C-alpha positions as CSV (number, residue, x, y, z in Angstrom):
1,X,-82.6,-63.1,-33.0
2,X,-79.8,-65.2,-34.5
3,X,-78.5,-68.7,-34.8
4,X,-75.9,-70.0,-32.4
5,X,-73.9,-73.2,-32.4
6,X,-73.3,-75.1,-29.1
7,X,-71.1,-78.1,-28.7
8,X,-72.1,-80.7,-26.1
9,X,-70.2,-84.0,-25.7
10,X,-68.7,-83.8,-29.2
11,X,-71.9,-82.9,-31.0
12,X,-72.8,-79.5,-32.4
13,X,-76.4,-78.3,-31.8
14,X,-78.1,-75.4,-33.5
15,X,-80.1,-72.9,-31.4
16,X,-82.2,-69.8,-31.9
17,X,-81.2,-67.1,-29.5
18,X,-82.3,-63.6,-28.8
19,X,-80.6,-60.7,-27.0
20,X,-82.5,-59.0,-24.3
21,X,-81.7,-55.9,-22.2
22,X,-82.1,-56.7,-18.5
23,X,-80.9,-54.8,-15.5
24,X,-78.7,-52.5,-17.5
25,X,-76.9,-55.2,-19.5
26,X,-77.4,-57.5,-22.5
27,X,-78.5,-61.1,-21.8
28,X,-79.0,-63.9,-24.2
29,X,-82.0,-66.3,-24.0
30,X,-82.3,-69.6,-25.9
31,X,-85.7,-69.6,-27.7
32,X,-85.4,-73.1,-29.2
33,X,-82.8,-75.8,-29.8
34,X,-83.4,-77.1,-33.3
35,X,-81.3,-80.3,-33.0
36,X,-77.9,-81.6,-34.1
37,X,-76.5,-79.6,-36.9
38,X,-75.2,-82.5,-38.9
39,X,-78.6,-84.3,-38.7
40,X,-80.5,-81.2,-39.8
41,X,-78.2,-80.7,-42.8
42,X,-78.4,-84.3,-43.9
43,X,-82.2,-84.4,-43.6
44,X,-82.7,-81.2,-45.5
45,X,-84.7,-79.8,-42.6
46,X,-82.5,-76.8,-42.1
47,X,-82.6,-75.7,-45.7
48,X,-86.4,-76.2,-45.8
49,X,-86.8,-74.1,-42.6
50,X,-84.7,-71.2,-44.0
51,X,-86.4,-71.2,-47.4
52,X,-89.8,-71.2,-45.7
53,X,-88.9,-68.2,-43.6
54,X,-87.5,-66.4,-46.6
55,X,-91.0,-66.1,-48.1
56,X,-91.7,-63.4,-45.6
57,X,-88.7,-61.3,-46.8
58,X,-88.8,-59.9,-50.3
59,X,-85.1,-59.5,-50.6
60,X,-84.4,-63.0,-49.6
61,X,-86.9,-64.3,-52.1
62,X,-85.1,-62.5,-54.9
63,X,-81.8,-63.8,-53.7
64,X,-83.1,-67.3,-53.4
65,X,-84.5,-67.3,-56.9
66,X,-81.3,-65.7,-58.3
67,X,-79.2,-68.5,-56.8
68,X,-81.5,-71.2,-58.4
69,X,-81.3,-69.4,-61.8
70,X,-85.0,-68.4,-61.7
71,X,-84.3,-64.7,-61.4
72,X,-81.8,-63.4,-64.0
73,X,-79.9,-60.2,-63.3
74,X,-81.5,-57.0,-64.6
75,X,-78.0,-55.5,-65.1
76,X,-74.4,-56.1,-64.2
77,X,-72.0,-53.2,-64.1
78,X,-68.3,-52.9,-63.1
79,X,-67.9,-50.5,-60.2
80,X,-64.3,-50.7,-58.9
81,X,-62.5,-48.2,-61.2
82,X,-65.3,-45.7,-61.4
83,X,-65.6,-45.5,-57.6
84,X,-61.9,-45.2,-56.9
85,X,-61.1,-42.7,-59.7
86,X,-64.2,-40.6,-59.1
87,X,-63.0,-40.0,-55.5
88,X,-59.5,-39.1,-56.8
89,X,-61.0,-36.9,-59.5
90,X,-62.8,-34.9,-56.8
91,X,-60.0,-34.8,-54.2
92,X,-57.3,-33.8,-56.6
93,X,-59.4,-30.8,-57.6
94,X,-59.8,-31.8,-61.2
95,X,-63.6,-31.7,-61.0
96,X,-63.6,-28.4,-59.2
97,X,-61.2,-26.7,-61.6
98,X,-62.9,-28.0,-64.7
99,X,-66.3,-27.0,-63.3
100,X,-65.2,-23.5,-62.4
101,X,-64.0,-22.9,-66.0
102,X,-67.1,-24.3,-67.4
103,X,-69.2,-21.9,-65.4
104,X,-68.0,-19.2,-67.9
105,X,-69.6,-21.1,-70.7
106,X,-73.1,-22.5,-71.4
107,X,-73.1,-26.0,-72.7
108,X,-76.3,-28.1,-73.0
109,X,-74.6,-31.3,-71.9
110,X,-72.4,-32.2,-68.8
111,X,-68.9,-31.4,-70.2
112,X,-67.2,-32.3,-66.9
113,X,-68.8,-35.8,-67.0
114,X,-67.7,-36.2,-70.6
115,X,-64.1,-35.4,-69.7
116,X,-64.1,-37.7,-66.7
117,X,-65.4,-40.5,-68.8
118,X,-62.6,-40.1,-71.2
119,X,-60.0,-39.9,-68.4
120,X,-61.5,-43.1,-66.8
121,X,-61.4,-44.8,-70.2
122,X,-57.7,-44.0,-70.5
123,X,-56.9,-45.4,-67.1
124,X,-58.8,-48.7,-67.5
125,X,-58.7,-49.5,-71.2
126,X,-57.0,-46.9,-73.4
127,X,-58.7,-46.4,-76.7
128,X,-60.3,-43.8,-79.0
129,X,-63.1,-41.5,-77.9
130,X,-65.4,-43.4,-80.2
131,X,-64.6,-46.7,-78.4
132,X,-65.0,-45.0,-75.0
133,X,-68.7,-44.5,-75.6
134,X,-69.3,-48.2,-76.2
135,X,-66.9,-49.1,-73.3
136,X,-69.0,-47.2,-70.7
137,X,-72.0,-49.6,-71.1
138,X,-70.2,-52.1,-68.9
139,X,-69.5,-49.6,-66.1
140,X,-71.6,-47.7,-63.6
141,X,-70.4,-44.1,-64.0
142,X,-72.7,-41.4,-62.6
143,X,-74.0,-38.8,-65.0
144,X,-72.8,-40.2,-68.3
145,X,-75.9,-42.0,-69.4
146,X,-77.1,-39.4,-72.0
147,X,-73.7,-38.6,-73.5
148,X,-73.2,-39.1,-77.3
149,X,-70.1,-39.2,-79.4
150,X,-70.4,-35.6,-80.5
151,X,-70.5,-34.6,-76.9
152,X,-67.1,-36.2,-76.4
153,X,-65.7,-34.4,-79.4
154,X,-67.0,-31.1,-78.3
155,X,-65.5,-31.6,-74.8
156,X,-62.1,-32.4,-76.3
157,X,-62.3,-29.3,-78.5
158,X,-63.1,-27.1,-75.5
159,X,-60.0,-28.4,-73.6
160,X,-57.8,-27.6,-76.6
161,X,-59.5,-24.3,-77.5
162,X,-57.0,-21.4,-77.9
163,X,-57.3,-18.5,-75.6
164,X,-57.7,-15.0,-76.8
165,X,-54.3,-13.9,-75.7
166,X,-51.2,-12.7,-77.6
167,X,-48.8,-15.4,-78.6
168,X,-45.3,-14.5,-77.5
169,X,-42.8,-14.2,-80.3
170,X,-40.9,-17.5,-80.9
171,X,-43.4,-19.5,-78.8
172,X,-43.7,-23.1,-79.9
173,X,-47.1,-23.5,-78.4
174,X,-50.2,-21.3,-78.0
175,X,-52.2,-21.0,-74.8
176,X,-55.3,-23.1,-74.5
177,X,-58.0,-24.0,-72.0
178,X,-55.9,-27.0,-70.9
179,X,-53.2,-24.5,-69.8
180,X,-55.6,-22.7,-67.4
181,X,-56.5,-26.1,-65.9
182,X,-52.9,-27.0,-65.3
183,X,-52.2,-23.6,-63.7
184,X,-55.2,-23.8,-61.5
185,X,-54.3,-27.3,-60.3
186,X,-50.8,-26.2,-59.6
187,X,-52.0,-23.2,-57.6
188,X,-54.4,-25.4,-55.7
189,X,-51.6,-27.8,-54.8
190,X,-49.1,-25.1,-54.1
191,X,-48.2,-26.5,-50.7
192,X,-47.3,-29.8,-52.3
193,X,-45.0,-28.0,-54.8
194,X,-43.6,-25.5,-52.2
195,X,-40.4,-27.5,-52.1
196,X,-40.1,-27.7,-55.9
197,X,-36.4,-27.9,-56.7
198,X,-36.1,-30.3,-59.5
199,X,-38.3,-30.8,-62.6
200,X,-38.0,-33.7,-65.0
201,X,-38.7,-33.2,-68.7
202,X,-39.1,-35.7,-71.4
203,X,-40.8,-36.0,-74.8
204,X,-42.3,-38.6,-77.0
205,X,-43.9,-38.7,-80.4
206,X,-47.5,-39.9,-81.2
207,X,-48.3,-40.8,-84.8
208,X,-51.7,-40.4,-86.5
209,X,-53.7,-42.6,-88.7
210,X,-55.2,-39.5,-90.4
211,X,-53.9,-36.0,-91.1
212,X,-53.4,-34.9,-87.6
213,X,-55.2,-31.6,-87.5
214,X,-54.3,-28.4,-89.2
215,X,-50.8,-27.8,-87.8
216,X,-49.9,-30.6,-85.3
217,X,-49.6,-33.5,-87.8
218,X,-46.2,-33.3,-89.4
219,X,-43.5,-35.7,-90.6
220,X,-40.5,-35.9,-88.3
221,X,-38.2,-38.3,-86.4
222,X,-40.6,-41.0,-85.3
223,X,-39.8,-42.8,-82.0
224,X,-42.4,-45.3,-83.0
225,X,-40.4,-46.1,-86.2
226,X,-43.4,-45.0,-88.3
227,X,-41.7,-42.6,-90.7
228,X,-44.7,-42.9,-93.1
229,X,-47.1,-41.4,-90.6
230,X,-47.6,-37.8,-89.6
231,X,-47.1,-37.3,-85.9
232,X,-47.0,-34.8,-83.1
233,X,-44.5,-34.3,-80.2
234,X,-45.7,-34.4,-76.6
235,X,-43.6,-33.2,-73.7
236,X,-44.4,-33.8,-70.0
237,X,-42.9,-32.0,-67.0
238,X,-43.0,-33.7,-63.6
239,X,-41.8,-32.7,-60.2
240,X,-39.3,-34.6,-58.0
241,X,-42.0,-36.8,-56.6
242,X,-43.2,-37.8,-60.0
243,X,-46.3,-35.6,-59.9
244,X,-47.3,-34.2,-63.4
245,X,-47.1,-30.4,-63.6
246,X,-48.0,-29.8,-67.3
247,X,-47.8,-31.2,-70.8
248,X,-46.8,-29.4,-74.0
249,X,-47.8,-30.3,-77.6
250,X,-45.9,-29.4,-80.8
251,X,-46.0,-30.2,-84.5
252,X,-44.4,-33.5,-85.4
253,X,-41.3,-32.0,-87.0
254,X,-40.2,-30.3,-83.7
255,X,-36.9,-31.7,-82.4
256,X,-36.2,-32.5,-78.8
257,X,-33.3,-30.1,-78.5
258,X,-35.4,-27.2,-79.5
259,X,-38.0,-27.8,-76.8
260,X,-36.1,-27.7,-73.6
261,X,-35.4,-23.9,-73.4
262,X,-38.9,-22.8,-74.4
263,X,-40.4,-25.2,-71.8
264,X,-38.1,-23.8,-69.1
265,X,-39.2,-20.3,-69.9
266,X,-42.9,-21.2,-70.0
267,X,-42.5,-22.9,-66.6
268,X,-41.2,-19.7,-65.1
269,X,-43.9,-17.6,-66.7
270,X,-46.9,-19.9,-66.2
271,X,-46.3,-21.1,-62.7
272,X,-44.2,-18.3,-61.2
273,X,-41.7,-20.7,-59.9
274,X,-38.3,-19.5,-58.8
275,X,-34.9,-21.2,-59.2
276,X,-35.3,-24.9,-60.1
277,X,-33.0,-27.5,-61.7
278,X,-34.0,-29.0,-65.0
279,X,-33.2,-32.7,-65.5
280,X,-33.2,-34.3,-68.9
281,X,-31.6,-37.2,-70.7
282,X,-28.7,-37.1,-73.1
283,X,-30.9,-37.2,-76.2
284,X,-32.4,-33.8,-75.5
285,X,-29.3,-31.7,-75.1
286,X,-26.8,-30.0,-77.4
287,X,-24.1,-27.4,-76.7
288,X,-26.2,-24.4,-77.8
289,X,-29.1,-25.5,-75.5
290,X,-26.8,-25.7,-72.5
291,X,-25.4,-22.3,-73.2
292,X,-28.8,-20.8,-73.4
293,X,-29.9,-22.4,-70.1
294,X,-26.8,-21.0,-68.4
295,X,-27.2,-17.5,-69.7
296,X,-30.9,-17.5,-68.7
297,X,-30.2,-18.6,-65.2
298,X,-31.4,-22.2,-65.3
299,X,-29.5,-24.9,-63.4
300,X,-29.5,-28.3,-65.0
301,X,-28.4,-31.9,-64.7
302,X,-28.1,-33.6,-68.1
303,X,-26.7,-36.9,-69.3
304,X,-23.9,-36.9,-71.8
305,X,-23.0,-39.2,-74.7
306,X,-19.9,-40.9,-73.3
307,X,-18.7,-42.5,-76.6
308,X,-19.6,-39.7,-78.9
309,X,-18.6,-36.6,-76.9
310,X,-14.8,-36.1,-77.3
311,X,-14.4,-34.1,-74.1
312,X,-16.2,-36.8,-72.0
313,X,-14.5,-39.7,-73.8
314,X,-11.0,-38.4,-73.8
315,X,-10.8,-36.2,-70.7
316,X,-13.5,-36.8,-68.2
317,X,-13.3,-40.6,-68.2
318,X,-9.5,-40.5,-68.4
319,X,-9.0,-38.4,-65.2
320,X,-7.6,-40.1,-62.2
321,X,-9.5,-39.9,-59.0
322,X,-11.1,-42.1,-56.3
323,X,-14.8,-42.9,-56.5
324,X,-16.8,-42.2,-53.4
325,X,-19.4,-44.7,-52.2
326,X,-23.0,-43.6,-51.8
327,X,-24.4,-44.9,-48.5
328,X,-27.9,-46.1,-48.4
329,X,-28.9,-44.1,-51.5
330,X,-28.6,-41.0,-49.2
331,X,-31.0,-42.4,-46.7
332,X,-30.3,-43.1,-43.0
333,X,-28.9,-46.5,-43.9
334,X,-25.2,-47.0,-43.2
335,X,-24.9,-49.7,-45.8
336,X,-23.0,-48.8,-49.0
337,X,-25.1,-48.9,-52.1
338,X,-23.8,-50.2,-55.5
339,X,-23.5,-46.5,-56.6
340,X,-20.2,-44.7,-56.6
341,X,-19.5,-41.1,-57.8
342,X,-16.5,-39.0,-58.8
343,X,-16.4,-35.3,-59.6
344,X,-14.4,-34.0,-62.6
345,X,-13.9,-30.4,-63.7
346,X,-12.8,-29.6,-67.3
347,X,-12.2,-25.9,-67.2
348,X,-15.4,-24.3,-65.8
349,X,-17.5,-27.3,-66.8
350,X,-18.5,-29.7,-63.9
351,X,-19.0,-33.4,-64.5
352,X,-20.0,-36.2,-62.2
353,X,-18.9,-39.7,-63.2
354,X,-21.2,-42.4,-61.8
355,X,-20.4,-46.1,-61.5
356,X,-22.7,-48.9,-60.5
357,X,-21.1,-52.2,-59.7
358,X,-24.2,-54.3,-60.4
359,X,-24.7,-52.6,-63.8
360,X,-21.0,-53.1,-64.6
361,X,-21.4,-56.8,-64.0
362,X,-24.4,-56.9,-66.3
363,X,-22.6,-54.9,-69.0
364,X,-19.6,-57.3,-68.8
365,X,-21.9,-60.4,-69.1
366,X,-23.8,-58.9,-72.0
367,X,-20.6,-58.1,-73.9
368,X,-19.2,-61.6,-73.3
369,X,-22.4,-63.1,-74.7
370,X,-22.3,-60.8,-77.7
371,X,-18.7,-61.6,-78.4
372,X,-19.3,-65.4,-78.1
373,X,-22.2,-65.2,-80.6
374,X,-20.2,-62.8,-82.9
375,X,-17.1,-65.1,-82.9
376,X,-19.3,-68.1,-83.9
377,X,-21.0,-66.3,-86.7
378,X,-17.8,-64.9,-88.0
379,X,-16.5,-68.5,-88.4
380,X,-19.5,-69.1,-90.5
381,X,-18.6,-66.2,-92.8
382,X,-21.5,-63.9,-91.7
383,X,-20.0,-60.7,-93.0
384,X,-23.4,-58.9,-92.9
385,X,-22.9,-58.6,-89.1
386,X,-21.1,-55.3,-89.7
387,X,-24.5,-53.7,-90.3
388,X,-25.4,-54.3,-86.7
389,X,-24.3,-51.4,-84.5
390,X,-24.0,-53.6,-81.4
391,X,-21.6,-55.9,-83.3
392,X,-19.8,-53.2,-85.3
393,X,-18.5,-51.7,-82.1
394,X,-16.1,-54.7,-81.7
395,X,-15.1,-55.3,-85.3
396,X,-12.3,-54.2,-87.6
397,X,-11.6,-55.1,-91.2
398,X,-9.4,-58.0,-92.2
399,X,-8.9,-58.6,-95.8
400,X,-12.3,-59.2,-97.4
401,X,-13.9,-59.9,-94.0
402,X,-13.9,-58.8,-90.4
403,X,-12.4,-59.8,-87.1
404,X,-13.0,-59.0,-83.4
405,X,-10.6,-56.2,-82.5
406,X,-9.2,-56.7,-78.9
407,X,-8.4,-53.0,-78.6
408,X,-12.0,-52.0,-79.3
409,X,-13.1,-54.6,-76.7
410,X,-10.7,-53.1,-74.2
411,X,-11.9,-49.6,-74.9
412,X,-15.5,-50.7,-74.4
413,X,-14.8,-52.1,-71.0
414,X,-14.1,-48.6,-69.6
415,X,-17.8,-47.8,-70.0
416,X,-19.0,-50.7,-67.9
417,X,-21.6,-49.6,-65.4
418,X,-20.9,-45.9,-65.9
419,X,-22.7,-42.8,-66.9
420,X,-21.5,-39.2,-67.0
421,X,-23.5,-36.2,-66.0
422,X,-22.9,-32.5,-66.6
423,X,-24.4,-30.0,-64.2
424,X,-24.3,-26.4,-63.1
425,X,-25.6,-27.1,-59.6
426,X,-23.7,-26.9,-56.4
427,X,-25.2,-30.2,-55.2
428,X,-23.0,-32.9,-53.8
429,X,-21.9,-35.4,-56.4
430,X,-24.0,-38.1,-54.8
431,X,-27.1,-35.9,-54.9
432,X,-26.5,-35.0,-58.5
433,X,-26.3,-38.7,-59.4
434,X,-29.4,-39.7,-57.4
435,X,-31.4,-36.8,-58.9
436,X,-30.5,-38.0,-62.4
437,X,-31.1,-41.6,-61.4
438,X,-34.6,-40.6,-60.3
439,X,-35.2,-39.6,-64.0
440,X,-35.2,-43.3,-64.7
441,X,-38.2,-43.6,-62.4
442,X,-39.8,-40.6,-64.0
443,X,-39.2,-42.2,-67.5
444,X,-41.1,-45.2,-66.3
445,X,-44.0,-42.9,-65.5
446,X,-43.5,-41.4,-68.9
447,X,-43.7,-44.8,-70.5
448,X,-47.0,-45.0,-68.7
449,X,-48.0,-41.8,-70.3
450,X,-47.0,-43.3,-73.6
451,X,-49.4,-46.2,-73.1
452,X,-52.1,-43.8,-72.0
453,X,-51.5,-41.8,-75.2
454,X,-51.7,-44.9,-77.4
455,X,-55.3,-44.2,-78.4
456,X,-54.9,-44.7,-82.1
457,X,-56.6,-44.3,-84.5
458,X,-57.0,-40.6,-83.6
459,X,-60.2,-39.6,-85.4
460,X,-60.1,-35.9,-84.4
461,X,-59.5,-33.6,-87.4
462,X,-58.8,-30.3,-85.6
463,X,-55.9,-29.2,-83.5
464,X,-58.3,-28.2,-80.7
465,X,-59.8,-31.7,-80.3
466,X,-56.4,-33.4,-80.6
467,X,-55.0,-31.2,-77.8
468,X,-58.0,-32.1,-75.6
469,X,-57.7,-35.8,-76.5
470,X,-54.0,-35.8,-75.4
471,X,-54.8,-33.7,-72.3
472,X,-57.2,-36.3,-71.0
473,X,-54.3,-38.7,-71.0
474,X,-52.4,-36.2,-69.0
475,X,-55.2,-35.9,-66.4
476,X,-55.3,-39.7,-66.3
477,X,-51.6,-39.7,-65.5
478,X,-52.3,-37.3,-62.6
479,X,-54.9,-39.6,-61.1
480,X,-52.6,-42.6,-61.5
481,X,-49.7,-40.8,-59.8
482,X,-52.1,-39.8,-57.0
483,X,-53.3,-43.3,-56.4
484,X,-49.7,-44.8,-56.5
485,X,-48.6,-42.1,-54.1
486,X,-51.3,-43.0,-51.6
487,X,-50.5,-46.6,-51.9
488,X,-46.8,-45.9,-51.3
489,X,-47.7,-43.9,-48.1
490,X,-49.3,-47.2,-46.9
491,X,-46.3,-49.2,-47.8
492,X,-48.1,-50.9,-50.7
493,X,-46.6,-51.3,-54.2
494,X,-48.7,-53.1,-56.8
495,X,-48.3,-53.6,-60.5
496,X,-50.7,-51.3,-62.4
497,X,-52.1,-54.2,-64.4
498,X,-53.0,-55.9,-61.2
499,X,-54.7,-52.8,-59.8
500,X,-56.9,-52.4,-62.9
501,X,-57.6,-56.1,-63.3
502,X,-58.8,-56.5,-59.7
503,X,-60.8,-53.3,-59.8
504,X,-62.4,-54.5,-63.0
505,X,-63.5,-57.7,-61.3
506,X,-65.6,-55.8,-58.7
507,X,-69.1,-55.8,-60.0
508,X,-72.6,-54.8,-58.9
509,X,-75.5,-57.0,-59.9
510,X,-79.0,-55.6,-60.0
511,X,-82.0,-57.9,-59.3
512,X,-85.7,-57.0,-59.3
513,X,-89.0,-58.7,-58.5
514,X,-92.4,-57.1,-57.7
515,X,-90.8,-53.7,-57.5
516,X,-88.1,-54.8,-55.1
517,X,-84.6,-54.0,-56.4
518,X,-81.5,-55.3,-54.9
519,X,-77.8,-54.5,-55.6
520,X,-75.4,-57.3,-55.0
521,X,-71.7,-56.6,-54.8
522,X,-69.2,-59.3,-55.9
523,X,-66.2,-60.1,-53.7
524,X,-63.3,-57.7,-53.7
525,X,-60.5,-59.9,-54.9
526,X,-56.8,-59.5,-55.2
527,X,-55.6,-55.9,-54.3
528,X,-58.9,-54.2,-54.9
529,X,-59.7,-53.9,-51.1
530,X,-56.3,-52.2,-50.4
531,X,-56.7,-49.9,-53.4
532,X,-60.2,-48.8,-52.1
533,X,-58.6,-48.1,-48.7
534,X,-55.8,-46.1,-50.1
535,X,-58.2,-44.0,-52.1
536,X,-60.4,-43.5,-49.0
537,X,-63.4,-45.2,-50.5
538,X,-65.6,-47.6,-48.6
539,X,-66.7,-50.8,-50.4
540,X,-70.5,-50.8,-51.0
541,X,-72.5,-53.3,-48.8
542,X,-72.6,-56.8,-50.1
543,X,-76.4,-56.6,-50.5
544,X,-78.5,-53.4,-50.4
545,X,-82.0,-52.7,-51.4
546,X,-82.8,-49.6,-53.5
547,X,-86.0,-47.9,-54.3
């Protein structure tokens, strides 16, 4: 039976109707006409009727009392992020791989659950392992109820535990449990990586509040501008689709230029991959590094320092030649993109000069704004401006002061909207440029990794636990990349902050009376519904009774 509205001569009447099966088809029969809907609502008769009937349904009694404030919630838990990322944790193979390795060990607590909790914490609200245990109280995550802080620390130490294998001479990093997990995940997804041709590599530094373990915490060049803190260096390798392949950890005094070749060799040994092209930014490369890559058979595409590299500044950028337009960013589009490319050879060294008209316009506008500000401040006698690198580029000495040098301004104009790449590949110039341009997208992913790694203060005191702590951030990055890939396949692009915010607003409220327990789901607001669909997870019923 159900209520039905029927409009007659401009008035809406409320009826009770039932469905009956007659002669092989469904027929409806009106059991009663209750009256005009507006009159029933105004008199309060409709509400009284419904409340009277609710006495014969326990679940409706609980709901009615909850609406009137007579029945407080037993518990309220957030369920959006746990449900979505639990599904991805299972379907990406993380749970299976971690579980298979744990089968070799006998722990008295659910290590896989402890790791997943830390990964989920990184995704939703990055923080220390200590804060993660308090954070879980607001979320419904299966199997983590009995975990304590020492369980989290032991799980992290297991992930970073060294393997009993010989360390190759000159190796910057030893093999750990986390390496076996990375290799197993790579093997499991081999079909996805079968077309692996390009790998992107970048590094960052993470500083410690404490000592930073036995060997990882060292003083070095801090990208966080915290020279007074010990740090470690973290490198991440991603494929051409932005999928994380592996991460590497080194002591904080390791320089970028010393990591590229060892990482390349470890990629070959660990994953059995054939000929691929390494792509890295200009800050990671020096002459000796490129020579080693060439002699060991690695192709590369690397950025160059246009202003500081004499060959690039004086020869590559000075060569005549026509730029070729890139159409539709190498898609099927016939429209020309803002990108133009030109190939230049200097001896046996191949360069690709790239120019972007939109970037050139921006560079020109930025320079004009700087010069206008600089000229005004020079009139005021602000000689300290020479200490600013951005200003010093345009200045020359004049007596006891400084002046804007027109020749320096003119030289600077030749760099507008340009970048220069060096490569050993035989790719078309446009493909070289687009491959390197994709590094900018990968660097955005890497900045995500940076935010996931910002879990200071790091309380771990051992190298093993620190490695495991960072690896949980890497696993979180894998899940994020998987979710964003699934959204992209559906034509959806959302800000990560919006995804987490809307998932966090999805709650499950538990009510109870006389042994009857109900779970009420809040409305899926914003992008939460589409995120659930992309992850292949069904939203729980709005109301359900549990035993």
